[in-house]
Each structure stands twice: as C-alpha cells, then as structure tokens.
C-alpha positions in Angstrom: -186.3 -13.7 -193.7 -182.7 -14.4 -194.8 -181.3 -17.9 -194.9 -178.7 -18.9 -192.3 -175.3 -18.4 -193.7 -173.1 -21.4 -194.3 -170.4 -22.3 -191.8 -167.1 -20.7 -192.8 -164.9 -18.5 -190.7 -163.4 -15.2 -191.5 -159.8 -14.7 -192.5 -159.8 -10.9 -192.2 -161.6 -7.9 -190.9 -164.7 -6.1 -191.7 -165.3 -4.0 -194.7 -166.7 -0.5 -194.7 -169.8 -0.3 -192.6 -173.1 -0.3 -194.5 -176.5 0.8 -193.4 -179.0 -2.1 -192.9 -181.6 -1.9 -195.6 -185.2 -1.0 -194.8 -184.3 0.6 -191.5 -184.6 4.2 -190.4 -181.6 6.4 -190.0 -179.9 6.1 -186.7 -179.9 9.0 -184.2 -177.3 11.6 -184.6 -174.1 11.3 -182.6 -170.3 11.6 -182.8 -168.9 10.5 -186.1 -168.0 6.8 -186.4 -164.7 5.5 -187.4 -164.4 2.6 -189.8 -164.6 -0.7 -188.0 -161.4 -2.7 -187.2 -160.9 -6.2 -188.4 -162.9 -8.8 -186.5 -161.6 -10.8 -183.6 -159.2 -13.5 -184.6 -158.1 -11.7 -187.7 -155.0 -9.6 -188.5 -155.5 -6.1 -189.7 -154.5 -5.0 -193.2 -151.2 -3.1 -193.4 -151.7 0.5 -192.6 -154.9 0.0 -190.6 -153.2 0.4 -187.2 -149.8 1.1 -185.8 -147.9 -1.7 -184.3 -147.9 -2.8 -180.7 -147.1 0.1 -178.4 -149.4 2.5 -180.2 -153.1 2.3 -179.5 -155.2 1.7 -182.5 -158.5 3.3 -183.1 -161.3 1.1 -181.7 -163.7 -0.3 -184.3 -167.4 -0.3 -184.2 -169.2 -3.1 -182.4 -172.1 -4.7 -184.0 -174.9 -6.9 -182.8 -175.2 -10.7 -182.9 -178.8 -11.6 -183.6 -179.4 -14.0 -186.5 -182.4 -13.7 -188.6 -184.5 -11.0 -187.0 -188.2 -10.6 -187.0 -189.5 -8.5 -189.8 -191.1 -5.3 -188.6 -192.2 -2.0 -189.9 -188.6 -1.2 -190.8 -188.1 -4.3 -192.9 -186.1 -7.4 -192.4 -183.4 -7.1 -189.7 -180.1 -8.9 -189.5 -179.6 -10.7 -186.2 -177.2 -13.0 -184.4 -179.1 -15.9 -183.0 -177.9 -19.2 -184.4 -177.5 -22.8 -183.6 -175.9 -24.9 -181.0 -173.3 -27.0 -182.8 -171.8 -29.5 -180.4 -172.4 -31.4 -177.2 -175.7 -33.0 -176.3 -177.6 -30.2 -177.9 -175.7 -30.3 -181.2 -177.5 -28.9 -184.3 -180.4 -27.5 -182.3 -181.5 -24.2 -183.6 -181.9 -21.4 -181.0 -185.3 -20.4 -179.9 -185.3 -17.5 -182.3 -185.8 -18.8 -185.8 -186.7 -15.4 -187.0 -184.4 -13.2 -185.1 -185.2 -10.1 -183.1 -183.1 -7.2 -184.1 -180.2 -6.4 -181.8 -181.0 -4.0 -179.0 -178.7 -1.4 -180.0 -179.3 1.1 -182.7 -176.7 2.8 -184.8 -174.5 4.5 -182.4 -171.9 6.9 -181.9 -169.0 5.1 -180.4 -169.6 3.9 -176.9 -167.1 6.3 -175.6 -167.9 9.9 -174.9 -165.4 12.6 -175.8 -162.4 12.2 -173.5 -161.4 15.1 -171.3 -157.8 16.0 -170.7 -156.3 14.7 -167.5 -152.8 14.6 -166.0 -151.1 11.5 -167.3 -153.5 11.2 -170.2 -152.3 11.4 -173.8 -151.8 14.9 -175.0 -152.8 16.1 -178.5 -150.3 15.0 -181.1 -149.9 11.3 -180.3 -152.1 8.2 -180.6 -154.9 7.8 -178.1 -154.1 5.1 -175.6 -156.6 3.0 -173.8 -156.9 0.6 -171.1 -159.7 -0.9 -169.1 -161.0 1.6 -166.7 -163.4 4.2 -166.0 -163.5 7.7 -164.5 -160.8 9.4 -166.4 -161.3 9.2 -170.1 -164.9 9.7 -171.2 -166.0 7.2 -173.8 -168.4 7.6 -176.6 -171.8 5.8 -176.0 -173.4 3.0 -177.9 -177.2 3.1 -178.4 -179.4 0.3 -177.5 -182.8 0.9 -178.9 -185.6 -1.6 -178.6 -189.1 -0.7 -179.5 -191.2 -3.0 -177.4 -194.3 -2.6 -179.6 -192.6 -3.9 -182.7 -190.0 -6.1 -181.1 -187.3 -4.1 -182.7 -184.2 -3.8 -180.7 -182.7 -0.8 -182.4 -182.9 1.7 -185.0 -180.9 0.3 -187.8 -181.4 -3.3 -187.0 -178.9 -4.0 -184.3 -176.6 -2.5 -181.8 -174.3 0.0 -183.4 -171.4 0.4 -181.1 -168.8 2.7 -182.6 -165.7 2.1 -180.5 -163.9 5.3 -181.6 -162.6 7.7 -179.0 -161.5 11.2 -179.8 -159.7 10.6 -183.1 -157.6 13.7 -182.7 -156.2 12.8 -179.3 -152.9 10.9 -179.3 -150.3 9.7 -176.9 -148.0 12.4 -175.5 -144.5 12.4 -176.8 -142.3 12.5 -173.8 -138.5 12.8 -174.0 -136.5 9.7 -174.4 -136.2 7.7 -171.2 -132.8 7.6 -169.6 -132.9 3.9 -169.0 -135.1 0.8 -169.1 -134.8 -0.2 -165.4 -137.4 1.1 -163.0 -136.4 3.0 -159.9 -136.1 1.3 -156.6 -139.2 2.3 -154.7 -142.4 4.2 -155.4 -143.3 7.6 -154.3 -145.9 6.8 -151.7 -147.7 9.0 -149.3 -149.0 7.6 -146.1 -152.1 8.8 -144.4 -154.0 7.8 -141.2 -156.8 10.3 -141.6 -155.3 12.6 -139.1 -153.3 14.8 -141.4 -150.6 12.5 -142.4 -151.7 11.7 -145.9 -150.4 13.9 -148.7 -149.5 13.9 -152.3 -145.8 13.8 -152.0 -145.6 17.4 -150.8 -146.8 19.4 -147.8 -150.5 19.3 -148.6 -152.6 17.4 -146.1 -155.1 15.4 -148.1 -157.3 14.7 -145.1 -157.3 18.3 -143.8 -160.6 19.1 -145.5 -162.3 15.8 -144.8 -165.8 16.2 -143.5 -167.8 14.0 -141.1 -169.0 10.8 -142.8 -166.4 11.0 -145.5 -163.7 8.3 -145.9 -160.0 9.0 -145.2 -157.4 9.2 -147.9 -155.2 6.3 -146.9 -152.4 7.1 -149.3 -151.6 8.6 -152.7 -148.9 7.3 -155.0 -146.9 9.0 -157.7 -145.1 7.4 -160.6 -141.4 6.7 -160.1 -140.7 4.6 -163.2 -138.7 6.0 -166.1 -141.1 5.2 -169.0 -140.5 5.0 -172.8 -141.4 8.1 -174.8 -145.1 7.0 -175.4 -145.8 6.0 -171.8 -147.1 2.6 -170.7 -150.4 0.9 -170.0 -151.0 -0.3 -166.4 -151.9 -3.9 -165.7 -154.1 -4.6 -162.7 -154.5 -3.6 -160.0 -155.1 -6.9 -158.2 -155.8 -7.2 -154.5 -154.4 -10.4 -152.9 -154.8 -10.5 -149.1 -153.2 -7.3 -147.7 -151.3 -6.5 -150.9 -152.4 -4.5 -154.0 -150.4 -5.3 -157.1 -150.0 -3.5 -160.4 -147.6 -3.9 -163.4 -146.3 -1.4 -165.8 -143.5 -1.4 -168.4 -140.8 -3.6 -167.0 -141.8 -4.0 -163.4 -144.5 -5.6 -161.3 -144.9 -4.3 -157.7 -146.9 -5.0 -154.6 -148.0 -2.4 -152.0 -149.6 -2.6 -148.6 -153.3 -1.9 -148.9 -153.2 0.0 -145.6 -150.4 2.5 -146.1 -149.3 2.1 -149.7 -145.7 1.2 -148.8 -144.0 -1.0 -151.4 -143.7 -4.6 -150.2 -141.9 -6.0 -153.2 -140.9 -5.3 -156.7 -140.1 -7.7 -159.5 -138.1 -6.3 -162.4 -138.7 -7.9 -165.8 -136.1 -8.4 -168.6 -138.4 -6.8 -171.2 -141.8 -5.1 -171.5 -144.9 -6.4 -169.8 -147.2 -7.0 -172.7 -150.2 -9.0 -171.4 -152.0 -10.0 -168.2 -155.3 -11.7 -167.3 -158.2 -9.8 -165.8 -157.8 -11.7 -162.5 -155.2 -14.0 -160.9 -155.9 -17.5 -159.8 -157.7 -18.0 -156.4 -154.3 -18.7 -154.7 -152.9 -15.3 -155.8 -150.7 -16.7 -158.6 -150.8 -15.0 -162.0 -149.2 -15.6 -165.4 -148.2 -12.5 -167.4 -146.9 -12.0 -170.9 -143.4 -10.6 -171.4 -141.8 -9.6 -174.6 -139.0 -11.9 -175.8 -136.6 -9.0 -176.4 -136.2 -5.2 -176.1 -136.2 -4.3 -179.8 -139.2 -3.2 -181.9 -139.3 -6.6 -183.4 -139.9 -8.4 -180.1 -143.1 -10.5 -179.7 -145.2 -11.0 -176.7 -144.0 -14.6 -176.7 -142.8 -15.4 -173.1 -144.9 -16.3 -170.1 -143.9 -15.6 -166.5 -145.7 -16.9 -163.5 -145.6 -14.7 -160.4 -146.9 -15.3 -156.8 -148.6 -12.0 -156.1 -148.5 -12.8 -152.3 -144.7 -12.6 -152.2 -143.6 -11.2 -155.5 -141.5 -14.3 -156.2 -141.2 -15.3 -159.9 -142.0 -18.9 -160.7 -141.7 -20.8 -164.0 -141.0 -19.0 -167.3 -141.4 -20.4 -170.8 -141.9 -19.4 -174.3 -145.3 -19.8 -175.9 -145.4 -22.7 -178.3 -146.1 -21.5 -181.8 -148.7 -23.4 -183.8 -147.2 -23.0 -187.3 -145.8 -20.3 -189.5 -148.9 -18.1 -189.4 -149.1 -18.0 -185.6 -148.7 -14.4 -184.7 -147.4 -13.6 -181.2 -147.1 -9.8 -181.5 -150.2 -9.5 -179.3 -151.8 -12.1 -177.1 -154.6 -12.2 -174.5 -154.5 -14.2 -171.3 -157.3 -15.6 -169.1 -157.2 -17.8 -166.0 -159.8 -20.3 -165.0 -158.9 -22.6 -162.0 -155.3 -23.8 -162.5 -155.4 -23.1 -166.3 -154.1 -20.0 -168.1 -155.1 -19.6 -171.7 -153.1 -17.8 -174.4 -155.3 -16.5 -177.2 -154.3 -14.8 -180.5 -155.3 -14.8 -184.2 -156.6 -18.2 -185.1 -154.5 -20.0 -182.4 -154.4 -20.7 -178.7 -152.6 -22.7 -176.0 -153.2 -23.4 -172.4 -150.8 -24.1 -169.6 -151.1 -25.1 -165.9 -150.7 -22.1 -163.7 -149.0 -24.0 -160.9 -146.1 -25.6 -163.0 -146.3 -24.3 -166.6 -147.2 -27.7 -168.1 -148.9 -27.3 -171.5 -152.4 -28.6 -171.2 -153.7 -28.2 -174.8 -152.9 -26.4 -178.0 -154.4 -26.1 -181.4 -157.7 -27.9 -181.6 -158.6 -30.5 -184.3 -161.3 -29.5 -186.8 -162.2 -26.5 -188.8 -162.8 -24.1 -185.9 -160.1 -22.7 -183.6 -160.5 -20.8 -180.3 -158.7 -17.5 -180.4 -159.9 -15.6 -177.2 -161.1 -16.6 -173.8 -162.9 -15.4 -170.7 -161.9 -16.9 -167.4 -163.2 -17.2 -163.9 -165.5 -20.0 -162.6 -165.8 -21.3 -166.2 -163.6 -21.2 -169.2 -165.4 -19.6 -172.1 -163.9 -19.5 -175.6 -164.6 -17.6 -178.8 -163.7 -19.7 -181.8 -163.3 -18.8 -185.5 -164.2 -21.3 -188.2 -162.4 -21.4 -191.5 -164.4 -20.1 -194.5 -163.7 -18.9 -198.0 -165.2 -15.5 -197.4 -163.2 -13.1 -195.2 -166.0 -10.6 -195.1 -168.6 -13.1 -193.8 -167.1 -14.8 -190.8 -168.4 -17.8 -188.8 -167.8 -17.6 -185.1 -168.7 -19.9 -182.2 -168.9 -19.6 -178.4 -167.9 -22.6 -176.3 -167.4 -23.7 -172.8 -164.2 -25.7 -172.6 -162.9 -28.2 -170.1 -160.0 -26.2 -168.6 -157.8 -29.3 -168.3 -158.4 -30.9 -171.7 -159.6 -28.0 -173.8 -162.5 -30.1 -175.1 -165.8 -28.2 -175.7 -168.6 -29.1 -173.2 -171.0 -27.4 -175.7 -170.8 -25.0 -178.7 -173.2 -22.3 -179.7 -173.0 -20.9 -183.2 -174.5 -17.5 -183.9 -175.6 -16.6 -187.4 -173.0 -16.2 -190.0 -171.4 -12.8 -190.0 -171.8 -12.2 -186.3 -168.5 -12.1 -184.3 -168.0 -12.8 -180.6 -167.0 -9.5 -179.1 -167.0 -9.6 -175.3 -168.2 -11.8 -172.5 -169.9 -9.5 -169.9 -170.6 -12.3 -167.5 -169.4 -15.9 -167.3 -172.0 -17.1 -164.8 -174.7 -16.4 -166.0 -173.3 -16.2 -169.5 -174.0 -12.9 -171.2 -172.2 -12.3 -174.5 -171.7 -9.3 -176.8 -171.6 -9.9 -180.5 -171.0 -7.6 -183.4 -171.5 -7.4 -187.2 -170.1 -4.5 -189.1 -171.9 -1.5 -187.4 -174.4 -3.6 -185.4 -174.0 -4.7 -181.8 -176.2 -7.1 -179.8 -176.4 -9.0 -176.6 -177.5 -12.5 -175.9 -177.7 -14.7 -172.8 -177.0 -18.4 -172.9 -178.2 -21.2 -170.6 -175.8 -23.4 -168.6 -175.9 -26.0 -171.4 -175.2 -23.5 -174.1 -178.7 -23.1 -175.5 -179.9 -19.6 -176.2 -181.7 -18.2 -173.2 -182.8 -14.8 -174.6 -181.7 -11.8 -176.6 -181.5 -8.5 -174.6 -183.5 -5.6 -175.8 -183.7 -2.0 -174.5 -185.9 1.0 -174.7 -185.6 3.4 -177.6 -183.2 6.2 -176.9 -181.0 4.5 -174.3 -177.3 4.6 -175.0 -174.8 2.3 -173.3 -171.1 2.5 -172.6 -169.6 -0.7 -171.2 -165.9 -0.1 -170.6 -163.8 -2.9 -172.0 -160.5 -1.1 -172.4 -159.0 -0.2 -175.8 -158.9 -2.1 -179.1 -155.1 -1.8 -178.6 -154.0 -5.3 -179.6 -153.9 -6.2 -183.3 -153.8 -10.0 -183.1 -154.9 -10.8 -179.5 -158.3 -9.8 -178.0 -159.5 -10.3 -174.5 -163.1 -11.4 -174.0 -163.4 -10.4 -170.3 -162.4 -7.6 -168.0 -165.3 -5.2 -168.8 -166.7 -2.8 -166.3 -170.0 -0.9 -166.4 -171.8 -4.3 -166.4 -172.8 -6.9 -163.7 -175.1 -9.9 -163.5 -176.8 -12.1 -161.0 -178.7 -15.4 -161.8 -181.7 -13.7 -163.5 -180.7 -10.1 -164.1 -178.1 -8.2 -166.2 -177.2 -4.7 -165.1 -175.6 -2.1 -167.5 -174.9 1.6 -167.1 -176.1 4.0 -169.7 -173.7 6.4 -171.3 -173.4 9.7 -169.5 -175.9 12.4 -170.5 -174.4 15.8 -170.8 -177.5 17.7 -171.9 -178.0 19.2 -168.4 -175.9 21.2 -166.1 -173.7 18.2 -165.3 -173.1 14.7 -166.6 -175.3 11.9 -165.2 -176.5 8.5 -166.1 -178.5 5.5 -164.9 -178.3 1.7 -164.4 -180.7 -0.4 -166.4 -181.7 -3.9 -165.2 -182.6 -6.5 -167.9 -184.5 -9.7 -167.2 -182.3 -12.6 -168.5 -185.4 -14.8 -169.1 -187.3 -12.3 -171.2 -184.6 -9.9 -172.4 -186.6 -6.9 -171.5 -185.7 -4.1 -169.1 -187.1 -4.5 -165.6 -186.3 -1.1 -164.1 -183.9 1.9 -164.3 -182.1 3.5 -161.4 -180.8 7.1 -161.7 -177.3 8.0 -160.5 -177.1 10.5 -157.6 -177.8 14.0 -158.8 -175.2 15.3 -161.3 -173.1 12.1 -160.9 -172.1 9.2 -163.1 -172.2 5.6 -161.8 -170.6 2.4 -163.1 -171.4 -1.2 -162.0 -168.3 -3.0 -160.9 -169.6 -6.4 -159.9 -172.2 -8.1 -157.6 -171.6 -7.8 -153.9 -173.8 -9.6 -151.3 -176.7 -9.8 -153.7 -176.5 -6.1 -154.6 -174.9 -4.3 -157.5 -171.6 -2.7 -156.5 -171.1 0.7 -158.1 -168.4 3.2 -158.5 -169.7 6.8 -158.2 -167.4 9.1 -160.2 -166.1 12.3 -158.6 -167.6 15.4 -160.0 -167.2 19.2 -159.6 -167.0 19.7 -155.9 -168.3 16.2 -155.4 -166.2 13.3 -154.1 -166.5 9.9 -155.7 -167.3 6.8 -153.8 -168.5 3.2 -153.7 -172.2 2.5 -153.5 -174.6 -0.5 -153.8 -177.8 -0.8 -155.7 -180.5 -3.2 -154.6 -181.5 -5.9 -157.2 -185.0 -4.3 -157.1 -183.6 -0.9 -158.1 -184.2 2.4 -156.2 -181.5 4.8 -155.1 -177.9 3.9 -154.7 -176.7 3.5 -151.1 -173.2 4.9 -150.4 -170.8 2.5 -148.7 -167.7 4.7 -148.9 -168.0 8.4 -149.6 -164.7 9.8 -150.9 -163.9 13.4 -149.6 -165.0 16.4 -151.6 -161.7 18.0 -150.8 -159.8 15.5 -153.0 -162.4 15.2 -155.8 -160.1 17.1 -158.2 -157.3 14.6 -157.6 -159.7 11.7 -157.9 -160.8 13.0 -161.3 -157.3 13.1 -162.7 -156.7 9.4 -163.1 -156.7 8.7 -166.8 -158.7 5.6 -167.8 -159.1 4.9 -164.2 -159.4 1.3 -162.8 -161.4 1.0 -159.6 -161.1 -1.9 -157.1 -163.1 -2.3 -153.9 -161.9 -4.9 -151.3 -162.4 -5.2 -147.6 -163.9 -1.8 -147.1 -161.2 0.0 -149.0 -161.4 1.5 -152.5 -158.4 1.9 -154.9 -158.3 4.1 -158.0 -155.4 3.5 -160.4 -154.5 5.1 -163.7 -155.0 2.8 -166.7 -152.1 4.4 -168.5 -149.2 6.7 -167.5 -147.6 9.1 -169.9 -146.4 12.7 -169.9 -144.7 15.3 -172.0 -141.3 15.1 -170.2 -139.5 13.3 -167.5 -140.2 15.8 -164.8 -144.0 15.7 -165.4 -143.8 11.9 -165.7 -142.5 11.6 -162.2 -145.2 13.9 -160.9 -148.0 11.9 -162.4 -150.3 10.5 -159.7 -150.9 6.8 -160.4 -152.9 5.3 -157.5 -155.0 6.5 -154.6 -156.7 4.6 -151.7 -159.6 5.4 -149.5 -161.0 3.8 -146.3 -162.5 4.4 -142.9 
C-alpha cells in the first residue's frame, strides 16, 4: 500500500502515460493520444494550438487514492482526506483504496462520422458539448466485483482523443465580422408549412403518433475561416437563445422567428452551462479583434429581452494570470471566472466583484454551478508531475469554503457530473475514476462497474488551454441515491446501440442496466419528474426522440417521437446539443463551419419538434 503523497499542487501537465505496475493489459481499443496538461496548468509550447483551434483532448484518469491490493497488485486510487471545515483532516472511508472503476480505455469518444457543418479533413477537430453528431471514443469502466477491482489497469482510463486526423474545415475568408440581420428560419405548424428553407415540406411524411417539425433554422452568420463554436442553447420562458461568433440571438420556441439579436464588439469566448434562474447570464467576450486578444471582458445579458447589462474587464490577479481562456459558472446571483491558478467571482445582477484570489496555498481554478457552488482547487507543490488538488463547496457570496475534500496526491479534479448529489470525475495520467461525496464533503463511495463496460460521458472538447469547465456534461444524470451513465455505443452488431447503467451512490455498485431501443443510442440529459430524461438518437430510417427511463430500470418510454422522414436531417447536426422544455425538443449544432461561404449559409443549425 503506497503512502499518501504530500500536499503540493502541480504547476504543469501530465507526463507521458505509463502503465500501472502489476496490472493486466487493458482491452484493445482505438489508439490513445498523450494526455494534456492537468486542469489549472498551462500547456507546454507546441502542445496545442492557441484559442480558436481545438486541441486534442487528453486522457482522463481515475481519482481513487490507495487502492486495495488484489490479484493484479497494488492499485493507485484517488480517495483522500477531507481538509477543512468541521471534518478537517478526516481520512476518507477508504484507507486502502479501491481501484478506479474504469480500465485502460480507448478515448471516450467513438470515431466521428462526417456531417454537414462538421470539420472536414485537413483542419483541427473542433469540439463542443453535445451529442448526436460526432461520435466519441469510449472510456472503459471495469470493476471486477469478486476482487473489488474497478478496472483493468487500476483505474479509469479515459483517453479523450477524437479522430486525430479530422480537422476543422478551412472555409474562405469571411467578408466581414458583423452578423447578418435575421436568421433563416422555417416555420411549421405540422400541416405542411415547415420546411428547410426551400420547397420541401418537412411534415409531409409525418406518421400518426410522431411529433411535428416546428421549425428548422439555417446559419446566416458570416463566420471566420475556421468556423465557430455555438454557446447554449438556453430556454428562458418562450425564448430559446444561442450565441455564436459575435452575436447572441433569441428565437421564439414555437415558430423559430428571431425575437432579438445582440451584436458583440468581439468574439464570444466563454459562457456558463446555464443562466441564472431569472434568465440573466454573463458571457465572456474577447477584449479585441486581433489574434492577441484575451477572453478578458464580461458582459451581462438578460436572455428574456436581449438587453445588455453591465460590462467590465476581469480583474487580473498578478502577472501570471492568463486570460486567454476562461470558464464561467453561475450559482444563485454569483458568476465565477476560472482559469489557470486563479479565479474571480462577480454578482450577476450588478457586476460587483464578490471575491478574488484566495488566501493560502490552494487556489480554485474551475467551478460547477447550479444549486451549489463547487470548486476545484490546485495546491502549490514543488513537483509539477505530482499535483495536489482539492474539491470544495464555496459560499457563493464570500467565496469561503464550507468544506474541502482532498483526493490522493496525483489525482486531478476533472469534471462534476452532478452537484446535488455530488458526483465527481477525477483523473491521473491514464486513469479515470468516479467518487460520490456527502453533503458535508465526506467521501460517500467510489463508483465501480462491471468488467467490459465502456462509458462515454459527453463533456465537450478539451478546447481551452488555461480555462476548464467542470460542469455541462451530458450522458449522465443523478437522483438522491442513484447515478445514471450511458455506455459507449457498441457497433459490433448491425447498428450502433448502447445502454444506461444505474449505480447505487451508497455502495458504488451497479444496480441495473437498461438497453436502448433496438439499434438506437440513448443519452441521459437530466432527471425529470423522478425519471431519467433521455435523448434517443436518430438512426437509419429511425427518427430520434425524447424518452424517460424509470428509476427502477426497464424499457425507455417515448415522450416525443421525432419523425422518421426527417431522421437524416436530425443526424446531420455536428456535436449536437439537445434541450427539452415544455413538451418541445430542440437540437442545435455545437459548432458551425464549412468549406466555403455558400456552404456555410446552407448549414442547418437548429431544429425544433413538438406536438
């Protein structure tokens, strides 16, 4: 059993991945790319292109601290100690740690297919949160119940690489930076009015029991040569809002007509996963239009009306405070700004700074928002290859930690899959693991899975260099006592399919598995009325749709069946983002790019369905 590492945070990224000793070889899969630097650390020159070009995602490792020795030798693991608050210095329940549930894996993303609007060969692969369009490579969670080993290889190996050969398309130089006045929107009432900007009737082939195509939207924004990521969409009342390049626009949920457009002085460079409860949001805007501009300005917008509120520059916390990439999260009336080794927080309502750099050796650098404000902190150490991270719940007004949990040295906070209950993904070189924490920050359990299961939570791209978001993942959901996660699609049969696995948050073991509908792929979106809300991807001659899955498992129940006749269009949204609200489903591209201006303006960007 290894000794707990001393408390010293990392300055840089991971080194080359190494196989855990005494463990069997991992299952074969797509080749892995070298891991990227850890969260909160800048990358070495040459490791990734600057902002505006997606970098290759790194591998995600597991977080369990000292793991229980087993037939495969001593395993590394991420469970550590709670450091502050009423439970300070209390070791987690796992002295000898169980190995992370995920074995050495091919990247969590399956090989991407080519879709209109997706990057074409010859340019860097973009990424954004989303689902249906780009297929991601899977991560393997392997947990052998008999020996309490989570994975082959001693942890979760989550290689984040996509298709290394695919790159962003190189479109011709845009004619101007200003977006056009109004979007190309197609209205539809289910009686033959909806179309794709031409003469085609998108509802003509709709069958009984299928939803209507409410509207289909095409891009009308003249984009830069490498395209642009899409922020959102967010539904606020009867308006659905998305941002791209230098504009944020709101559309009617019923007919897709543009209600308002806000033009920005420079590129939109950051946005939180969700706005505040009152519909207000704070986005990041570059402080100039040159290649040297940073993501250093904040702009508040009321998504209900499209009116811009306060605007201010982010306060730098010293010379080594990098603002080229930031991440934003909103909790209550607080918006946090995370980036390498630094953070600030402002009041959403008026822009007042609430807190900045914290005292002490450990600094928050990324956040997850929602009902609670969760922070990942990095502690200063003398060893850049052996970081010390912490996870904290902060008071959203003062920034003071309510509690702090410290995983074993070397494990880095990767993502927060759920804030309430708190489910955290951690990584260490090629290992990836999950743990659940109690309301007071104590370790609840480590999540293990059955041997052979591979998982593919979708958390967007590892696009930013210095700013990482903790939240915004899909493919996962949680209620008070259960965590739900979709497996990576299995393409061994005639068509791709997968399943949802439910894990008991009190024991960490799987409770049940529910298969997707035949020859379909499902993705958990969130909890809805006590059930798991799922997006069912469109397939060959099969429309997509929204379904629910009971907390006891079983077969998914369709809430909204999208038409078979428009399944081909539904499948073309690259890195699709899916939103379900008030009986309507919306599918938006996560990135828009094309080979030339004509194709760019023909790219379908958002589609809505309803009854």
